[in-house]
C-alpha positions in Angstrom: 31.0 -18.1 2.5 28.1 -18.2 4.8 24.6 -18.0 3.1 22.8 -15.0 4.6 19.7 -16.3 6.3 17.1 -13.6 6.0 13.6 -13.4 7.3 11.1 -12.9 4.5 7.6 -11.8 5.1 5.1 -11.5 2.2 2.2 -9.2 2.6 -0.6 -8.1 0.3 -2.4 -4.8 0.5 -5.8 -4.4 -1.2 -6.4 -0.8 -2.2 -8.8 1.2 -4.4 -6.0 3.3 -6.0 -2.9 1.3 -6.8 -0.7 4.2 -7.8 -1.5 6.4 -4.9 -1.1 3.4 -2.5 2.3 2.6 -3.9 3.6 6.1 -3.2 2.1 6.0 0.3 3.6 2.6 1.1 7.0 3.8 -0.1 6.7 6.9 2.2 5.8 4.7 5.2 8.7 2.4 4.5 11.1 5.4 4.2 9.7 6.8 7.4 10.3 3.5 9.2 13.9 3.5 8.0 13.6 0.7 5.4 16.6 -0.1 3.2 16.8 -1.0 -0.4 13.2 -0.1 -1.3 12.5 -1.4 -4.8 9.4 -1.8 -7.0 8.5 -4.4 -9.5 5.4 -4.9 -11.7 4.4 -8.4 -12.7 1.1 -9.8 -14.0 -0.8 -6.6 -13.4 0.3 -6.5 -9.8 2.9 -4.3 -8.2 5.3 -5.6 -5.7 7.3 -3.5 -3.3 10.3 -5.0 -1.6 12.2 -3.5 1.3 14.4 -4.5 4.2 13.3 -3.3 7.5 14.3 -3.9 11.1 12.3 -6.9 12.3 11.3 -5.0 15.5 9.4 -2.5 13.4 7.1 -5.2 11.8 4.1 -4.3 14.0 4.5 -0.6 13.2 4.7 -1.4 9.6 1.5 -3.5 9.7 -0.4 -0.8 11.6 0.6 1.9 9.1 -0.1 -0.3 6.1 -3.6 -0.9 7.5 -4.3 2.8 6.9 -3.6 2.4 3.3 -5.7 -0.7 2.5 -6.7 -4.2 3.6 -3.5 -6.0 4.7 -3.1 -9.7 4.6 0.0 -11.4 5.9 0.7 -14.3 3.5 3.6 -15.9 5.0 6.6 -15.4 7.2 9.8 -17.4 7.1 10.8 -18.6 10.5 14.0 -16.7 10.8 12.4 -14.0 12.9 15.4 -13.9 15.1 17.2 -12.0 12.3 17.7 -8.3 12.8 16.3 -7.4 9.4 13.3 -8.8 7.5 12.8 -8.6 3.8 9.3 -7.5 3.2 7.6 -8.2 -0.1 4.4 -6.2 -0.3 2.0 -7.0 -3.1 -0.3 -4.1 -3.9 -3.5 -5.2 -5.6 -6.7 -3.4 -6.6 -10.0 -4.3 -5.0 -12.2 -3.0 -7.7 
């Protein structure tokens, strides 16, 4: 079996209200047609994972910037892939 190569992009979004931001980010992802949206809490931070068409990355970043301060942590190099797995870390800035 072939291993599925998948582009993975990790982002962090710094927000004032984590709970409200999570809901807004999930709405944005849904609006952009993301698949397999999931949420996980670890070490007091919340991570949202979702698969999204790679070509919608710019749109995603623009919309996330309306929610909080976005930092792109790292991108794997497989950006030729159709879909990117986004891991979005939501942190509180207060």
